[in-house]
C-alpha positions in Angstrom: 36.7 -79.8 51.2 36.2 -76.4 51.4 37.4 -73.6 49.1 38.7 -70.0 49.7 35.8 -67.8 48.1 38.2 -67.0 45.3 38.6 -70.9 44.7 34.4 -70.8 44.5 34.7 -68.1 42.1 36.5 -70.1 39.6 34.6 -73.2 39.8 31.4 -72.0 39.6 30.2 -73.0 36.4 26.0 -71.9 36.8 24.2 -68.5 35.6 25.0 -65.5 37.5 21.6 -63.0 38.6 22.3 -61.1 36.0 21.9 -63.6 32.9 19.1 -66.1 34.9 16.7 -65.5 36.5 16.6 -61.6 36.5 14.5 -59.8 33.8 16.2 -58.9 30.9 15.8 -54.8 29.4 13.2 -55.1 27.0 14.6 -54.5 23.0 12.0 -53.6 20.9 11.8 -55.3 17.5 13.6 -53.8 14.6 10.6 -52.9 12.0 11.2 -52.3 8.9 11.2 -48.9 6.9 7.2 -47.9 6.5 6.3 -47.4 2.5 5.6 -44.1 1.9 3.2 -44.3 -1.2 0.9 -46.3 0.1 -1.9 -43.8 -0.6 -3.3 -40.9 -2.7 -1.4 -37.7 -1.4 -1.8 -34.3 -2.3 0.7 -31.7 -4.4 1.8 -30.1 -0.8 2.4 -34.0 0.4 4.0 -35.7 -2.8 6.3 -31.9 -2.5 6.8 -32.5 1.1 7.7 -36.3 0.9 10.1 -35.4 -2.5 12.3 -32.9 0.4 11.9 -34.6 3.1 12.8 -37.8 1.2 16.0 -35.8 0.0 17.1 -34.7 3.0 17.2 -38.3 4.4 19.4 -39.7 1.6 21.2 -36.3 1.0 24.6 -37.5 -0.2 22.9 -40.5 -2.2 21.0 -38.1 -4.4 23.7 -35.5 -4.6 25.8 -38.0 -5.5 23.6 -38.8 -8.9 23.1 -35.5 -9.1 27.2 -35.1 -10.2 27.0 -37.2 -13.3 25.1 -33.6 -14.9 27.1 -31.3 -13.1 30.2 -32.7 -14.2 28.9 -32.7 -17.6 27.7 -29.0 -17.3 30.8 -28.0 -16.4 33.2 -30.0 -18.5 30.8 -28.3 -21.5 30.9 -24.9 -19.9 34.4 -25.1 -19.5 35.5 -26.0 -23.9 33.0 -23.0 -24.6 35.0 -20.3 -22.3 37.9 -21.7 -23.3 36.8 -21.7 -27.0 36.0 -17.5 -26.6 39.4 -17.1 -25.0 41.0 -18.7 -27.8 39.0 -16.9 -30.2 39.2 -14.0 -28.9 35.3 -13.8 -28.6 35.2 -12.5 -25.1 35.0 -8.7 -25.9 32.6 -9.5 -28.9 29.7 -10.2 -26.7 30.3 -7.7 -24.1 29.7 -4.3 -26.8 29.7 -0.9 -25.0 27.3 1.8 -25.3 29.4 3.7 -28.4 29.4 0.7 -30.0 28.1 1.0 -34.0 23.9 0.7 -34.9 24.3 -2.8 -35.7 26.5 -4.3 -32.7 23.6 -5.7 -30.7 22.6 -7.4 -33.3 26.0 -8.9 -34.1 26.5 -9.5 -31.0 22.5 -12.0 -30.7 24.0 -13.7 -34.1 27.3 -14.4 -32.9 25.5 -16.0 -29.5 23.6 -17.8 -31.9 26.7 -18.9 -33.9 28.1 -20.2 -30.6 25.1 -21.8 -29.7 24.8 -23.6 -33.1 29.1 -24.7 -33.1 28.4 -26.5 -29.5 24.8 -28.3 -29.6 27.0 -31.7 -29.5 27.7 -30.6 -26.1 24.4 -29.4 -25.6 23.1 -32.7 -26.2 25.6 -34.7 -24.4 24.6 -32.4 -21.0 21.4 -34.2 -22.0 22.2 -37.9 -22.0 23.7 -37.5 -18.7 20.7 -35.8 -17.5 18.3 -38.0 -18.8 21.0 -41.5 -16.8 21.0 -38.8 -14.1 16.9 -38.8 -14.0 16.8 -42.9 -14.2 19.6 -43.4 -11.9 17.1 -41.4 -9.1 13.9 -43.6 -9.9 15.9 -46.6 -9.2 16.7 -44.9 -6.1 13.2 -44.1 -5.0 12.1 -46.9 -6.0 14.3 -49.1 -4.1 13.9 -46.8 -0.8 10.3 -47.5 -1.2 10.7 -51.2 -1.0 12.6 -50.5 2.2 15.9 -51.5 0.1 19.4 -49.5 1.0 20.7 -48.1 -2.0 24.3 -46.8 -3.2 24.9 -44.6 -6.2 27.0 -47.3 -8.2 24.0 -49.4 -7.9 21.7 -46.8 -9.2 23.6 -45.9 -11.6 24.6 -50.1 -12.4 20.8 -51.0 -12.5 20.4 -48.4 -15.3 23.4 -48.6 -17.2 22.7 -50.6 -19.5 19.6 -48.8 -21.6 21.2 -45.1 -21.7 20.2 -44.8 -25.3 16.3 -45.1 -23.9 16.9 -42.1 -21.2 18.5 -40.3 -23.8 15.7 -40.8 -26.6 13.3 -40.0 -23.5 14.7 -36.6 -22.4 16.0 -35.8 -26.1 11.6 -35.8 -27.0 10.4 -34.2 -23.5 13.0 -31.2 -24.6 12.4 -31.3 -28.1 8.6 -31.4 -27.5 8.8 -27.9 -25.3 11.6 -26.7 -27.9 9.8 -26.3 -31.2 6.7 -24.3 -30.4 9.0 -22.0 -29.4 10.9 -21.9 -32.7 8.7 -19.6 -35.2 9.0 -17.2 -32.9 12.4 -17.5 -32.2 13.4 -17.1 -36.3 11.1 -14.1 -36.2 12.9 -12.9 -34.0 16.3 -13.6 -35.2 15.5 -12.3 -38.6 14.4 -9.2 -37.4 18.4 -8.8 -35.7 19.4 -10.0 -39.3 17.0 -7.3 -41.2 18.9 -4.6 -38.7 22.6 -6.0 -38.9 22.5 -6.3 -43.0 20.7 -2.8 -43.6 22.3 -1.5 -40.6 20.2 1.5 -40.6 16.9 1.6 -38.4 14.6 3.6 -40.6 11.7 2.0 -40.7 11.3 1.8 -36.9 7.5 1.0 -37.4 8.4 -2.6 -39.3 10.9 -2.7 -36.3 8.3 -2.6 -34.2 5.8 -4.8 -35.8 8.2 -7.6 -36.2 9.5 -7.4 -32.7 5.8 -7.7 -31.5 5.1 -10.7 -33.4 7.9 -12.8 -32.8 7.4 -11.9 -28.8 3.5 -13.3 -29.3 4.9 -16.1 -30.9 7.1 -16.9 -28.4 5.0 -16.4 -25.7 1.8 -18.4 -27.7 5.0 -21.3 -28.4 6.7 -21.2 -24.7 3.0 -21.9 -23.4 2.0 -24.6 -25.8 5.9 -26.1 -25.0 5.3 -25.6 -21.0 2.0 -28.1 -21.9 4.1 -30.3 -23.7 6.7 -30.9 -21.1 4.1 -31.5 -18.5 2.3 -34.3 -20.3 5.8 -36.0 -20.4 7.0 -35.9 -17.3 6.6 -39.2 -15.8 8.1 -40.7 -18.6 11.4 -41.8 -17.4 9.6 -42.8 -14.1 7.1 -44.7 -16.2 10.2 -46.5 -17.9 12.4 -47.3 -15.4 9.5 -49.2 -13.2 8.3 -51.0 -15.6 10.5 -51.3 -18.4 9.1 -50.4 -21.1 10.5 -48.2 -24.5 10.7 -44.3 -25.2 7.5 -44.3 -27.0 5.5 -46.9 -24.9 7.5 -45.0 -22.1 5.6 -41.1 -23.5 2.0 -42.5 -24.1 2.5 -43.6 -20.7 3.4 -40.5 -19.0 0.6 -38.9 -21.2 -2.2 -40.9 -20.0 -1.3 -40.9 -16.1 -0.9 -37.1 -15.9 -4.4 -36.2 -17.7 -6.6 -33.9 -16.2 -3.5 -33.4 -13.0 -1.1 -31.5 -15.0 -1.9 -28.2 -12.3 0.3 -30.6 -9.8 3.3 -30.8 -12.0 2.8 -27.2 -13.3 3.0 -25.9 -9.4 6.3 -28.3 -8.5 7.8 -26.9 -12.0 7.6 -23.3 -10.6 9.0 -24.1 -7.7 12.4 -26.1 -9.1 12.1 -22.9 -11.1 12.2 -20.6 -7.8 15.1 -22.8 -7.0 16.8 -22.7 -10.2 16.3 -18.2 -9.6 18.0 -18.4 -6.1 20.3 -20.0 -8.2 20.8 -17.4 -10.6 20.3 -14.8 -8.3 23.7 -15.7 -6.5 25.8 -15.5 -10.0 23.7 -12.1 -11.3 26.9 -10.2 -9.4 29.6 -12.7 -10.8 28.2 -11.6 -15.0 27.5 -8.1 -14.7 31.6 -8.4 -13.2 32.6 -9.9 -16.1 30.9 -7.4 -18.5 33.9 -5.3 -17.4 36.4 -7.3 -17.7 39.2 -8.2 -20.3 41.6 -11.4 -20.4 42.2 -13.4 -17.5 39.8 -11.7 -15.2 37.1 -12.4 -17.8 37.6 -16.1 -17.5 38.5 -16.6 -13.8 34.9 -14.9 -13.2 33.4 -17.2 -15.4 35.4 -20.2 -14.2 34.1 -19.2 -10.8 30.8 -18.7 -11.9 30.7 -22.4 -13.7 32.0 -23.6 -10.5 28.8 -21.8 -8.7 26.6 -24.1 -11.8 28.1 -27.3 -11.2 27.5 -26.9 -6.9 23.8 -25.7 -8.2 22.8 -28.2 -10.5 24.4 -31.3 -8.1 21.5 -29.7 -5.9 18.8 -29.6 -7.3 18.4 -31.8 -10.5 18.1 -34.8 -8.5 15.2 -32.7 -6.4 12.9 -32.9 -9.9 13.1 -36.2 -10.6 12.2 -37.4 -6.8 9.4 -35.4 -6.9 8.3 -36.8 -10.6 8.8 -39.8 -9.4 7.1 -39.3 -6.4 4.4 -37.9 -9.2 4.2 -41.1 -11.3 3.4 -43.6 -7.9 1.0 -41.3 -7.0 -0.9 -41.4 -10.0 -0.8 -45.3 -10.2 -2.1 -45.4 -6.3 -5.3 -43.2 -7.4 -5.9 -44.8 -10.8 -4.3 -48.5 -10.7 -3.8 -49.1 -7.0 -0.6 -49.5 -7.0 0.1 -49.7 -3.4 -1.3 -53.2 -3.1 1.4 -53.9 -5.4 3.8 -52.0 -3.3 2.9 -53.3 -0.1 2.7 -57.4 -1.8 6.9 -56.5 -3.0 7.9 -55.2 0.6 6.2 -58.7 2.0 7.5 -60.8 -0.4 11.2 -61.8 -1.0 13.0 -60.2 -3.2 13.9 -63.4 -5.1 10.2 -62.8 -5.7 10.1 -59.4 -6.9 10.6 -60.5 -11.2 8.1 -63.2 -10.6 5.5 -60.5 -9.4 6.2 -58.2 -12.2 5.0 -61.2 -14.7 1.6 -60.3 -12.9 
């Protein structure tokens, strides 16, 4: 029995030419992302890959940077509130017509405020250490071809926050203690002027000032060297799961003979900070001539700019230090082979690989 064309179309159950007998369009296989850390890199290449990785995972790293930025905003708000409630804002803006000891009194007030809020500064240090560790974990996961979120990065390092706190505290203390003798000399000179309330011996004041500045400059050089030697400690602790003392020793071993490249990276990050400081400078000068609510409002805007700056800039340094750590291990220990093996093995076998 013959069927009309419509019935023939409904009865046909075979393959159409579009799906059988005709060439299908070529679909290339999806390859995993390349491992970015499999050969020694120059300083420029490390920095280039730092900004490339930061740009590709911008929201991930900015989200990680929100923790230290938010902590700094909180502590700065508490400082500003304290200055406003205790009427210290006018004391920190002496005019030209003030008494001879006014500058020394201002320096003393600034020092006292820093001592009062030392626990708040330590709180920011803790937040920075945890954020740095989370960034290291995120960079390591990305290097293995895995996707990572802000919550996963923080979840991986959350249980060992005391370790990261101990490492960053020792890092910054190694940079700060060489500056303390010169700082004590300078503040001692200001205290002497404030107590005498005169300048009868300008030669002595000049000698004390030069001595304090020389001690501070020498201490700053030594402090920067100490900090560079310890920059890779957090990356070593997160990646190798080692404690504070072992991480500090590990960083010194990896940085030995390679301090110059890390110093160049620090100069770059310092330049980024100076760009932000330049943006804030007009507001700081404007605040010096303001009183009351206007002063508080300008300071609040300045703190918001600082919040954005810390969220944007702090992850860049953490990424760079992680890549420097990986690069030094590739150069010294053949770490690239281990990375390639981790990419090849199933994720369940990576824990066993760490035991090898």
